[in-house]
DOGUKOL-448668 format. One record per atom (N, C-alpha, C): x, y, z. Coordinates in steps of 0.02 Angstrom, whole numbers, plus 32768, in hexadecimal, padded with zeros to 4 digits. Each point is the difference from the previous one (the first is absolute). Example, Ala and Ser with C-alpha at 12.3 -4.5 7.8 and 13.67 -1.06 7.14 Angstrom:
BEGIN
82947EE48186/7FD3803B8000/802D803C8000/7FEE80357FDC/802A803B8003/7FD980378025/
***
This chain:
BEGIN
22114CA0993B/804580177FF7/80307FCD7FEF/80237FEF7FD5/80327FD38004/8038800C8044/801F7FB9800F/802B80128030/804C7FC47FF8/803180297FF4/802E7FBD7FE3/800B7FD98041/7FFB800C802B/80127FC88053/7FC57FC87FE7/7FC580137FF3/7FCC7FD87FF3/7FFF7FD27FC7/8011801A7FD8/800F7FDC7FB1/80457FD2800E/802A80178030/804C7FD07FFD/7FDB7FBF8036/7FE280208030/7FD87FB78034/7FE07FE17FD1/7FC7800B7FEF/7FE07FDA7FCA/801C7FCC7FD0/802A801F7FDB/803B7FD67FE1/801E7FD28010/80268006803D/801F7FD3801D/7FDD7FB98026/7FC880158023/7FD57FC98011/7FE57FE07FC3/7FF780197FCB/7FD87FCB7FC2/80317FE67FD1/8059801E8016/802F7FE77FD9/80297FB68026/7FF2800E803B/80287FCE8035/7FD47FDD801F/7FA68007800A/7FD77FE8800E/80007FF08056/8024804A8014/80067FEC8052/7FCC7FFC800D/7FB680167FFF/7FBB80068013/7FD07FEE7FC0/7FBF7FE58014/7FD67FE67FD0/7FC280258014/7FD880347FD2/7FD280298017/7FCD7FCD8001/800B7FC47FF5/7FB47FDC8009/7FF77FCF8041/80438008801B/80007FD08050/7FFD801C801E/80067FF88052/7FF480238039/801A803B8018/7FE18021802B/801B803F8014/805A800B8018/80128035800D/803A800E7FFC/80058000804D/803480018023/8015801D804A/802D803A7FFA/7FF0803C8009/8031802E7FF8/802A8026803B/802C7FE1800D/802F802A8037/7FE680497FFD/7FE18019803B/7FF080537FF0/802380118042/8041802B7FE9/801B800D8054/7FD980418002/7FEE80387FD1/7FFE80397FFF/801D803C7FE7/80517FCE7FE2/802A80327FD6/800180097FB4/8016801E7FDB/7FE680187FCD/80157FAE7FC8/80227FDF8002/80147FC97FD3/7FB27FC78003/7FEE7FFB8048/7FBF7FCD8002/7FC680418004/7FFF802E8002/7FBD801E7FDA/7FFC80007FCD/803580127FCD/7FFC7FFD7FC8/7FF77FC17FD9/80257FC38017/7FF37FAF7FF0/7FB67FFB800D/7FD4800F8046/7FC57FFB7FF1/7FCE80217FDE/8010802B7FE5/7FD780397FD6/7FFD7FF97FBA/80457FD67FF1/80127FEA7FC3/7FCE7FB87FF8/80157FD08031/7FC57FCA7FF3/7FC180008001/7FDC8036802D/7FBD80177FE0/7FEF80297FCB/802080187FFC/8000801F7FA2/80077FC97FDE/800F7FDC8002/80127FB97FD8/7FCA7FC38009/7FC780228020/7FCB7FD5801D/80227FC38025/803A7FEC8016/7FFC7FD9803F/7FF27FF78040/7FD37FC68003/7FE4800A804F/803C8007803D/7FF280308020/80507FF88030/7FD480028052/80397FE3801E/7FF180098047/803B8023801B/7FE6803C801D/80418023802E/80127FE8803B/804B7FE8800B/800D7FEE803B/803780258022/7FF580198046/802A802C802D/801F7FF18031/803E7FD58009/80117FFC803F/802E80378030/7FCC8001802F/802A8036802D/80277FE18040/804C80147FF1/80297FEE8036/8007802B8039/7FEC80337FF9/7FFE80268042/803780168021/803A80047FCB/804A800D7FF7/8005805C8006/7FD580247FF0/801C804D7FFB/7FBC801C801E/7FF57FF48040/7FC08023802A/7FD080077FDC/7FF0804E8009/7FC4801C7FD4/80067FFC7FB0/802B7FFA7FF6/801980007FB3/7FD47FC27FE6/80187FC2801B/7FDC7FBE7FF2/7FB9800F7FF0/7FE88000802F/7F9F801F8001/7FEF80227FE1/802E802C7FE9/7FE380347FD4/7FF87FD87FBE/80377FE07FF3/800C7FE17FAF/7FCE7FB88004/7FF77FEC8032/7FB87FD28004/7FC4801B7FF4/7FEB80478001/7FCD8024800D/7FF980077FAE/803380247FE7/8019801A7FC0/7FE27FBA7FD5/80227FCC8007/800A7FCD7FDB/7F987FE87FFC/7FE38002802E/7FC07FEE8006/7FD980367FCD/8016803B8013/7FD7802A7FD1/7FFF7FFA7FBC/80477FF97FE9/800C7FF57FCC/7FEB7FB77FC4/80007FCE803A/7FDC7FCA7FD9/7FBA80118000/7FDE802D8017/7FBD7FF87FFB/8002802D7FCD/802780427FEE/7FFF80227FCF/7FF87FD77FB8/802E7FC97FF9/800E7FF57FC9/7FD47FC48005/7FCF7FEF801F/7FD57FC57FFA/80067FB48004/804280038033/801B7FC4800B/7FF47FEB8059/7FD37FC9800D/80117FDE8047/804180028025/7FEA80158028/8040800F8040/7FFF7FD5803D/804F7FDE8003/7FFD7FD3802E/804B802C801F/7FF97FF08048/80378000802F/802D7FE3802C/803D80038022/80097FDF8035/801D80258029/800C7FDD803B/804A8043802B/80087FB78011/806080187FFA/802F7FD08024/801D800B803B/80157FD6803A/8032801A8019/80477FDE7FF2/801E803F7FEC/80437FC57FE3/802F7FEA8034/80018025803E/802E80008029/7FF77FD08024/7FC37FD67FFE/7FEC7FBF802C/80157FC37FCE/7FEF80297FB2/80147FC47FD3/803F7FDF7FFB/802D80418007/803E7FF87FFF/80177FD58046/7FF2800C803C/800F7FDE8028/7FF07FB97FEC/7FC77FEA7FE3/80007FB97FF8/800F7FE07FBC/802A80277FDC/80167FE57FBF/804380147FF5/800880328011/804480407FF9/7FFC80107FBF/805080147FE7/7FEF80207FBA/800880458005/8018802B7FD2/800F80488001/7FBB801B7FF1/7FFC803B801B/7FB8801D7FE3/7FE3800A7FC0/8026800D7FE7/7FEE80077FB1/7FE97FC07FF4/80227FCA8009/7FF27FB27FFB/7FAA7FF18011/800680178044/7FC87FF28017/7FC980167FEB/800480437FF5/7FBC801F7FE4/7FF27FED7FB7/80397FE57FDA/7FF57FE47FB9/7FCF7FB77FF5/80177FD78041/7FFD7FBE8007/7FB78016800C/7FE5800E803D/7FC680158019/7FC080167FC9/801B80317FDC/7FE280287FD4/7FF07FC57FC6/802D7FE97FE5/7FED7FE37FBC/7FBC7FB18035/801F7FE4803C/7FE27FBB7FFC/7FAC8024801C/7FFD803D8011/7FC380168003/7FC980087FCB/803980267FC4/7FDA7FF37FC6/7FDF7FCE7FDE/80397FDF800F/7FF47FB17FEA/7FDC7FDC800C/7FD680018047/7FD17FFB8016/7FBA80147FF2/800680527FF3/7FC780217FEE/7FEC7FE57FAC/803E7FEC7FE4/7FE57FE47FB8/7FED7FCC8003/80217FD38022/7FC67FBC8007/7FBC7FF9801A/7FED80368027/7FC07FF3801B/7FDD802D7FD1/8013801D7FCA/7FE080347FD2/7FF77FE47FB3/80377FD08000/80037FD97FBE/802180357FC9/80358029801E/801E80347FD5/801F7FC87FDB/8018802C7FBF/80397FD47FCB/80458022801E/80038026801D/8051801B8016/8003802A8022/803C80198027/7FFF802E8018/803A80557FD9/7FD7802B8009/802780237FD0/803280378036/803580147FF4/802880298020/800C804B7FCF/801180288035/801280497FDE/805580097FD3/80287FD18008/803380017FFE/801080097FAA/803B803F7FF1/7FFC801B7FCB/80557FFF7FE3/8004801F7FC0/804F80017FF2/802C80148025/7FF680488025/802780038036/801B7FDD8047/7FC27FD5800E/800E7FDC802A/80277FBD7FE6/80077FF07FCB/801E7FD37FDD/804380087FFE/801880377FF6/803680217FF2/80267FF58041/7FE18020802D/801A7FF8804B/80217FC88008/7FC67FD67FF7/800D7F9E801A/803B7FEF7FE3/7FFE801A7FBA/80357FDA7FE4/8047801D8013/8009804A8004/802D80068025/801F7FFB8037/7FCE7FE18038/80087FF6803D/80187FC97FEC/7FF67FC17FE4/80217FC27FE6/80297FFB7FFD/801F80437FCA/80487FFF7FDE/802A80158040/7FF1801D802B/802C8033802A/80167FAD8031/7FC77FDB8011/801E7FD98030/80197FAE7FE3/800880117FB6/801C7FC57FDF/7FB47FCE7FE5/80087FF77FCA/7FCB7FC47FE1/80077FE67FC1/7FD07FCC7FE5/801F7FEA7FC0/7FBA801C7FCF/7FFB7FE37FCA/7FD5800F7FC7/7FBB800E801F/7FE97FD58045/7FAF7FFB8000/7FF6804A8030/803D80108022/7FEB8046802E/801280417FD4/80167FE97FB6/7FFD803B7FE4/7FD1800B7FCC/7FD97FD27FFE/7FA780097FE1/7FD980288018/801E8005803E/7FC3801D8034/7FB97FE08009/7FC1801F8005/7FC67FEA801C/7FE57FF07FBD/7FCC7FC68007/7FE57FF77FB5/7FBC80177FFC/7FD680107FBD/7FBC800B8000/7FD57FDC8022/80247FB17FFF/7FCE7FDE8023/80157FCB802A/80097FF48039/80257FCA801B/7FCC7FE2802F/7FEE7FC27FFD/7FC77FC48022/7FD580377FF6/7FD180168040/7FB780207FF2/800A8050801B/8048800B7FEC/7FFC804C801E/800D802F7FBC/7FEF80307FE2/800180117FB2/801180588015/801980187FD7/802180477FFC/8000801C7FC2/7FBA801F7FEB/7FE680147FD7/8037804A7FF2/801D801F802D/8012803C7FF0/804980077FF9/801C7FCA7FF9/804B7FEA8009/802C80267FBB/7FD3800E7FDB/803F80167FB4/7FE980488027/7FC780298026/7FF9804D7FF2/80248023803C/801B802C7FFA/801A802C802C/7FDF801B8022/802680128030/7FDB802C8046/7FE180347FDA/801D80297FDB/7FF280427FE3/7FBF7FF97FD0/7FF67FD97FE3/7FD47FD87FD8/7FBF80088024/7FFF7FCC8048/7FE27FFD802F/7FEB80498005/800D802C8023/7FED802D8019/7FE0802F7FDC/80257FF27FB8/7FCA80347FCD/7FC27FE17FF5/7FF77FBC7FFB/7FC47FE77FF9/7FC4800D8037/801E80058041/7FD78010803A/7FEE80518009/8026802B7FE5/7FF880477FF2/7FCE80057FC0/80067FE17FD2/7FC67FF87FC0/7FB97FEA802F/80077FCF8025/7FB77FE78008/7FE6801D804E/803880438026/7FEB800E8031/7FFF7FDF802D/80307FE0801E/7FED7FB8802B/803A80218039/7FF180008040/802F800B8034/80337FC28016/801B800C8036/802E7FC58018/802080178038/80237FCD802C/80278015803A/802F7FE87FF5/8037801D8032/80487FF67FEB/80187FEE8048/80277FCB7FF1/80247FD4804C/804480338006/7FF0801E804F/803B80348006/803E7FCC7FF7/800C7FD2802B/80417FD27FFD/801B7FFA7FB7/7FE380127FCB/80197FF17FC2/803D80327FF0/7FF6803A802C/804380377FF1/80397FF68033/7FF37FC18028/80288000801D/80347FC57FF0/804C8002801E/803E7FE97FD8/800F7FBE802B/7FDA7FEF8023/80197FD38035/80097FAF7FEB/7FEB80037FC8/7FF27FC17FD6/802980007FB5/80267FCE7FF4/80197FF57FC2/7FE580227FCB/7FBE7FE07FF2/7FD380097FD0/7FFC80457FF9/7FDB802A803D/800080448004/8038802B7FE0/804A7FF38010/803380148004/800B80047F9B/7FE57FBA7FE2/800480047FBF/7FD780217FD5/7FB3800F802C/7FDE80217FE1/800B804B7FFC/8014801E8044/7FF780398009/805680207FE5/80327FE68007/803680177FE4/80357FDF7FDC/7FFF7FC37FF6/80217FD27FC7/7FDF80127FBA/7FD27FE97FFC/7FD67FFB7FB1/7FFE803F7FEE/7FE7804B802B/7FFA80327FE1/8047802C7FF3/80317FE78011/8042800A7FF0/80147FD87FC2/7FEE7FC17FFB/80107FEA7FB8/7FD780107FCE/7FBD801C8006/7FC1800A7FD4/8039803E7FED/80048039802E/801C803B7FDB/80397FF87FCE/803B7FD3801F/803B7FEB7FCA/7FE97FE47FC7/7FD47FCE8006/7FE27FD57FCE/7FAD80117FF7/7FE080217FE3/7FC37FFC8002/7FE37FC27FDE/800E7FEA7FDA/7FEC7FBA7FEA/80087FC7802B/8026801A8034/800C7FB68033/7FC37FD67FFA/7FE08011801E/7FB97FDC8019/7FF37FDA7FCB/7FF480217FBF/7FEA7FCA7FBE/80357FCA7FFE/803B801E8008/802A7FCE7FE7/800A7FC78026/7FF480058055/80017FC48021/7FD87FE38003/7FA8800F7FE4/7FDA7FD97FED/800D7FE07FC5/800F802B7FDE/80187FB87FAD/802C7FD1800F/80307FFB8025/803B7FDE801B/7FDC7FC4802C/7FC88012802E/7FD77FD0801E/7FD67FDD7FDA/7FDF801B7FDC/7FD97FE07FB7/802B7FD17FD2/803E80057FE8/802F7FDB7FE6/80167FC78034/7FF88008803D/802C7FE28024/7FCF7FC38021/7FC880247FEB/7FC17FB8801B/7FFE7FD57FCD/800080197FB7/80047FCF7FCA/80407FD38009/803880268004/804B7FD0801F/7FFF7FC08037/7FC6801A8045/80017FD4801E/7FD37FC47FED/7FCF80127FF4/7FCE7FD27FE3/80217FC97FC5/804580187FDD/801A7FD37FCD/80327FDB802F/800D8019802A/80467FE8803F/7FE57FBF8022/7FC18015801A/7FF17FCD801D/7FEA7FC87FE0/7FDE80047FC5/80037FB77FE0/80387FEB7FEE/803A80207FF3/80467FE27FEE/801E7FDF8041/7FF580268041/80147FD08031/7FDF7FC28008/7FBA7FFE7FED/7FE17FD3800A/80137FBF7FCF/800E80167FC9/801B7FCE7FCB/80477FF48013/802880328027/80487FDD800C/7FE87FC1803F/7FD7800C8037/7FFD7FD68033/7FDF7FBC7FCF/7FEA800B7FE1/7FD67FC47FEB/80407FCF7FD5/8034801F7FE3/80427FE67FE1/802C7FE08036/7FE47FFA8041/803A7FE78025/7FCF7FCF8030/7FD180037FFD/7FD17FE1802D/7FDE7FB57FE4/7FEC7FDC801C/7FC57FBC7FDE/7FB7801D801D/7FCF7FEB7FD4/7FBF801A8013/7FE97FDB8060/801A7FAD7FEC/7FFD7FE1804B/80457FFB8034/802780247FF2/8039801D8031/801E803F7FFB/7FF3801E8047/7FFE804F8011/8038800D7FFB/80417FD38001/803E80098002/800F80297FD2/804080308009/801F80277FD5/804A7FEB7FE5/7FF77FF47FBF/80577FEA7FE4/8020804E8005/80227FFE8018/8034802F8013/80217FFB7FD0/802E7FD17FDD/802180007FD0/800080147FC3/7FB27FED7FE6/7FEE80117FB9/7FE0804C8019/80048020802C/7FE480318006/8038802B7FFD/80477FF68024/802D80287FDB/80297FFD7FC8/7FE37FC27FED/802680007FB6/7FCA80237FC6/7FC77FEE8010/7FD9803D7FCE/80068039800C/7FF1800F8030/8000804C801F/802A802A8010/804C7FE58015/803B801E8000/7FDE80378050/801680437FDA/7FFE802E8032/7FD08015801D/7FB67FDD7FDC/7FB980108007/7FE17FCE8039/80277FCC800C/7FF77FDF802D/7FF180038036/802080218022/7FE7801A8049/7FC580268004/7FE980457FC6/7FDE801D8008/7FBE7FCF7FDF/7FF87FD17FEB/7FCB7FD97FE7/7FE77FCA804E/80377FDB8019/7FEB7FE7804D/7FEF803E802B/802280408003/7FD280288029/7FAB80097FED/7FF880167FC4/7FCD800E7FFD/7FCC7FC08022/801E7FB77FDD/7FE17FC2801A/7FE27FF38048/803680218031/7FFB7FE88049/8000804E8027/7FFF80247FD5/7FF4804B802B/7FBD7FFC803C/7FCB7FE47FEA/7FCB80158028/80067FCA802D/802D7FD08014/801E7FEA803D/803A801F802B/800D803E7FF2/802F80238024/803F80017FF9/801D7FCD7FB6/803280077FCA/801480447FFC/803780188010/801B80427FDD/803A7FE87FC6/7FF9803F7FDE/80307FF97FBD/80357FE78011/8028801A8046/80477FE27FFF/7FF07FBB8018/7FE97FE78022/7FE07FC38011/80087FD27FC2/7FC580187FC5/7FEA7FD77FD8/805B7FF97FE8/8026802A7FE1/80387FEF7FE5/80347FE6802C/7FF77FEB8037/80267FDE8028/7FF57FB37FF5/7FCB80057FF6/7FDE7FAD7FFC/800D7FEB7FB9/7FFA802C7FC8/801E7FEE7FC0/80517FDE8003/801E8024802D/804C7FF28004/800A7FD18042/7FD27FDB8019/800A7FE88031/80127FB88003/80337FD78035/801D7FCF7FF1/7FCE7FCA801D/800A7FC27FF0/7FBC7FD1800A/80097FEF8057/7FCA8014801B/7FFD7FF2803E/7FF08041801A/7FF480417FEA/800180398012/7FA180118015/8006800F803E/7FB580108013/7FEE805C800D/7FC67FF57FE4/7FEA80537FE7/7FBF7FFE8031/7FF5802A8023/7FBE800E800D/7FBB80317FF9/7FD37FF37FE9/7FCE80327FF4/7FCC80038041/7FCE80277FE7/7FC4800F8031/7FDB7FBA800B/7FE67FC97FD0/7FDE7FCE8015/802A7FD17FF0/80437FF67FCE/80267FC27FF4/804080138008/801F7FAE8014/804C80177FF7/80037FE27FBB/804980157FF0/80027FDB7FB0/80587FE48009/7FF97FCC7FDF/80427FE28013/801E7FF37FBA/804A800F7FF4/80127FE77FB4/801C7FB1800C/7FF17FD67FCB/80167FAA8007/802680037FD8/80307FC2801E/802F7FF57FC1/7FF97FEE7FB8/7FCB7FFB7FEB/7FE17FF37FC3/7FFE80497FDE/800980418028/800280347FE2/7FB6801D7FEF/7FD37FEF8026/7FBD80118007/7FFA8021803C/7FC2803C8011/7FFA80208037/7FB27FE08014/7FFB7FDA8047/7FC17FEF8009/7FE2802A8037/7FD77FEF8022/7FDB80348029/7FD07FCD803D/800A801A8036/7FDC7FDC8030/7FD2802A8030/7FD27FF08019/7FCA80358013/801280078044/7FEF804D8031/802D7FFD8038/7FB9801B8024/800E7FED804B/7FC0801F8021/7FFD80447FFD/7FC6801E7FED/7FF3804C7FF4/7FE58014804A/801780478006/7FE6801E803C/7FDD80407FF0/7FC1800E8021/7FE6802B7FE6/8022803E803B/800E80347FD2/802C803B801B/7FBA80427FF5/7FF0802B8030/7FE880387FF2/8022803A7FDA/7FBC801B7FD3/802180227FD6/802C80458020/8006800C8046/802B80368015/80097FE88055/80317FCB8005/800D7FD48040/801E80218023/7FF2804A8015/8028803E8024/7FD48020801D/800E800E8046/7FD38037802B/8011803B7FFB/7FF680338001/8037802F8006/7FD580438037/802A80288027/7FDC80248047/8031802C7FFF/7FF8803A8005/801B803B8008/80098019805D/804480157FFE/800980098056/8016804D8009/8009801B8028/80348044800F/80347FE08021/804B801E7FF6/80277FF17FF2/801B7FE8804A/7FE38020802A/80077FF18050/7FEF7FCB801B/7FCB7FD37FCB/7FF37FB38011/80437FCF7FE3/802680157FDD/80357FD47FD7/80227FE48036/7FEF7FB47FF2/80207FD3802E/800E7FCC7FDB/802F7FF07FD3/80047FD27FC6/80037FAA8033/7FD47FDF7FCD/80117FC18033/80317FCD7FCE/80127FCD8018/80397FD17FDF/7FC17FD17FDB/7FF07FF87FC4/7FD47FEB7FDC/8014800F7FB3/80107FD87FE0/80037FF77FB7/7FB57FFB7FE5/7FD180078019/7FB67FF77FF4/7FE780527FFB/802A8033801D/7FFC803C8015/803880217FD4/7FE6804C7FDE/802280358002/7FE6803D8007/803580317FF2/7FE080398016/801680397FC6/7FE5803F7FF1/801080207FC6/7FEB80498025/801B80367FE2/7FE9804B8000/7FB080077FF7/7FE3802E8005/7FC680027FEB/7FF2800D7FBE/8037801E7FDB/800A80157FB9/7FE97FD77FD3/80227FB38013/7FF27FCA7FD9/7FA87FF87FF4/7FD7802C801B/7FBA80057FF6/7FE980117FC9/803F802D7FE8/7FF180307FBE/7FF27FDB7FB1/80237FC08020/80227FD57FB2/7FB17FBD8009/7FED7FFE7FC6/7FC17FC97FEF/80237FAF8032/7FF07FE08033/800F7FCC8013/7FE57FC17FF5/80237FD67FD3/7FDE7FC17FE6/801C7FCE800D/7FEB7FC17FF0/80337FCB800B/7FFE7FB07FC8/80317FE28023/7FF47FC97FBF/80247FD18022/80177FCA7FE3/802F7FCF801A/803F7FF97FD5/803E7FE38021/802A800B7FE5/80117FD77FBD/802F80237FD7/801A7FE57FB4/8049800F7FF7/80137FC47FE3/80437FF37FFC/801D80467FEA/803380078015/802A80667FE3/7FE78035801B/7FDF7FE18041/7FE38027802F/803580358021/8009803B7FFA/803A801A8039/7FD6803A801A/8032800A804E/7FD6802A8028/805680318016/7FEF801F8023/8045803B8028/7FE37FE08052/80227FCF8003/7FE67FEB8054/803080398030/7FCE800D803B/800F802B8038/80367FE28014/80388037800D/803F7FCF801E/802B7FF07FE1/7FF9800D7FB6/802B7FF07FDB/8008802F7FC3/803F80077FD8/801480247FD8/7FE87FE77FBA/7FE8802C7FC6/7FED7FE57FCC/7FC77FD07FF8/7FEF7FE77FBF/7FBC7FCB800A/801E7FB08004/7FD67FE38009/801E7FBC8000/7FC17FD17FED/80007FB97FE4/7FC47FDE7FDB/7FEE7FE08047/7FB8800E7FF7/7FCD7FD0803C/800F7FC38008/80167FDF7FBD/80257FB9800D/802C7FEE803C/802B802A8007/803C80038015/7FEC8011804B/7FD080298007/7FE180148041/7FE37FC48027/7FCB7FDF7FD4/7FEF7FBF800B/80297FC38015/80367FFC7FE8/802E7FDD800E/803380028047/7FEF803B800A/803880218046/7FCE800D804B/7FAF7FEE7FDB/7FC88014802E/7FEC7F998013/80287FDC7FD0/7FED7FCC8006/7FA97FF67FEE/7FEB80167FC3/7FB57FFF7FF3/80007FB77FE1/7FBE7FE4800E/80007FBC7FDF/7FF580077FB6/80287FD07FD3/7FF3800C7FB5/7FC87FFE7FF2/7FD07FD58014/7FCB7FF37FE9/7FBE802B8003/8022803F803B/7FDB80358011/800880487FDB/80467FFC7FD0/8017802C7FF7/7FD280277FD6/7FDB7FE07FD6/7FC280237FC8/7FC6802A801A/7FFF7FE5803D/7FC18016802B/800F803E8031/804C80197FFB/80128028802D/7FD380517FED/7FDF80208026/7FE380417FFE/8036803C7FEA/7FF4801D7FD0/802280358005/7FD380517FFB/8006802D8023/7FE180347FFB/803980487FD3/7FD7800F7FDD/801A80267FC1/7FE880408002/802C80487FE6/7FED80348004/7FEF80037FA9/7FD280267FF7/7FE1800F7FBF/801A7FBF7FD0/7FF87FBC800F/7FFC7FC17FEB/805B7FF37FF5/802D801C8000/804580037FEB/80377FF88028/7FF380218034/803A7FF68034/7FF27FEE8036/80207FC4800E/7FF47FBC8047/80018034803F/7FDC80048032/800980248041/80147FC7802D/7FD17FC97FF6/80077FD08031/7FF47FBB7FFB/802D7FD48000/7FF27FC77FEB/7FE67FD78045/7FBB7FF2800F/7FE67FE18032/802F7FD7802A/801A8003803E/80117FCF8027/805A7FF37FF2/801080297FBE/804380008005/8030802C8006/7FEC80487FDD/8020803C800B/7FD780377FD3/80118040802A/7FDA803C7FE4/804780257FD3/7FDD802F7FE3/803180327FDD/80148034802B/8030801E7FEF/8022803E8021/7FE080387FE2/7FCD80147FD1/7FDB80227FE9/7FC7800C8035/7FFD804D8007/7FD88024802F/7FF37FDF803D/804A7FF78018/80097FE38046/7FFC8044803F/7FF17FD7802E/7FEC8035803E/805680158014/7FE180517FFE/804980338013/7FED8025802A/803D80348009/7FF78034802B/7FBE802D8004/800580037FC1/7FC7803A7FE1/7FA17FE77FF6/800D7FB9801C/7FB67FD87FE4/7FE580218041/7FC180207FF5/7FD07FFC802F/7FB77FDF800C/7FF67FD67FD7/7FDD7FBE8004/80147FD37FD0/7FFA7FBE801A/80157FC67FDF/7FD27FC77FEF/800B7FE57FCB/7FD87FC57FEE/800D7FC98010/7FDE7FD4802C/800B7FA88019/7FE67FDA7FC0/80207FDB7FED/7FEC7FD27FD0/80097FA38006/7FC87FEC8011/7FFA7FB98011/7FE87FCB7FD5/80377FE07FDA/7FF07FD27FE7/7FCB7FC4802F/7FD87FDE7FD2/7FC67FDD8008/80127FB07FD1/80307FF97FD2/801E7FD97FF0/80387FF0800F/80197FDF803A/80457FF07FFB/80187FBB7FE8/804A80077FD8/800E7FCD7FE4/80167FC78045/80107FB97FF2/80237FD0802E/803F80197FEC/80257FD9803A/805C80058006/800D7FB67FF8/80357FFD7FEE/80217FB27FFB/800D7FEE804C/
***
């Protein structure tokens, strides 16, 4: 019996060359959910050698063990060797930091890469589909992003392939029904504690009810922007080549301004963004007078009297991915310390996804004890943070967007401990800046 999903996946693999039927096996991430079961079944149906890989994070008690047992049985049914591993994510986060989502993603991919290396696999296949991609694009859009953030996930990025990326969740479920294949459901998918779940369960259903073709339109836009981004990257490379010399890494700012006018700041930003230079900082560099100094993560940039931007290396400090220690206590134990490296919040803050990054120019926060928002750069001056240390100041963020704590400098007024607080959260920064 013909199946449109099988035909589409087979065509995508052949057209884009994301897998080679004559090469080694494929490591398939098998959670037990519908997407991963369909992916493994399709690849086996297309005669690919597969290794089913299941990671058990033990985050949902008996349900996690149920998923592991189901995945083992499904791999056997579909004729794929099964490998699994168990993670103590709490211990991993104590050693490495980071959000729960980041920790699970990092450990899972690192482990699957080790399996791929041991088994001589050609790639790692995961079950992301069109609806996942729409969610990712919408999530990036709500947080603010550039062209690349609106292109979504790729069919192949490095060693990761996504053969289902052009297929919908509905098509996957129809395929499983036709094949008579069962799957398990993660109960947390129906909870709305995370932004992605709220998009999936609330925002996108409302959007598609109002505009039934919305998801198709979003993906059409993503495909067109992917092509535009490739052209854009080539154009930036050409533009930078026109204001530098092969043996001279300095940038001719005068020529950049003359030749590219209003786009000069954008071009410079794309060239320096990997060093932590923000868009506003790039605009400032383009307009800066001789002698101006700007700080990146790895380099310090100076505008010369000849109009050239030069860079020198700065000593790099290693910062943990999540340099904050978080503990929860009953309000009866609340006795705040006079310590700039410690902040306190109501336990409601834990409903947000907590992440970390270092300071970027233009960052603002709502400092505790002050009205309105304030530039972190101004708070650094007030706190007498050493200029060379500012790019290394660790920030605690809620959902990657709202700054809750600039470690060693100031805490936000959001989620402050108050009269209705029953449990408080103590946050200690383990990476403190130096003071002048």
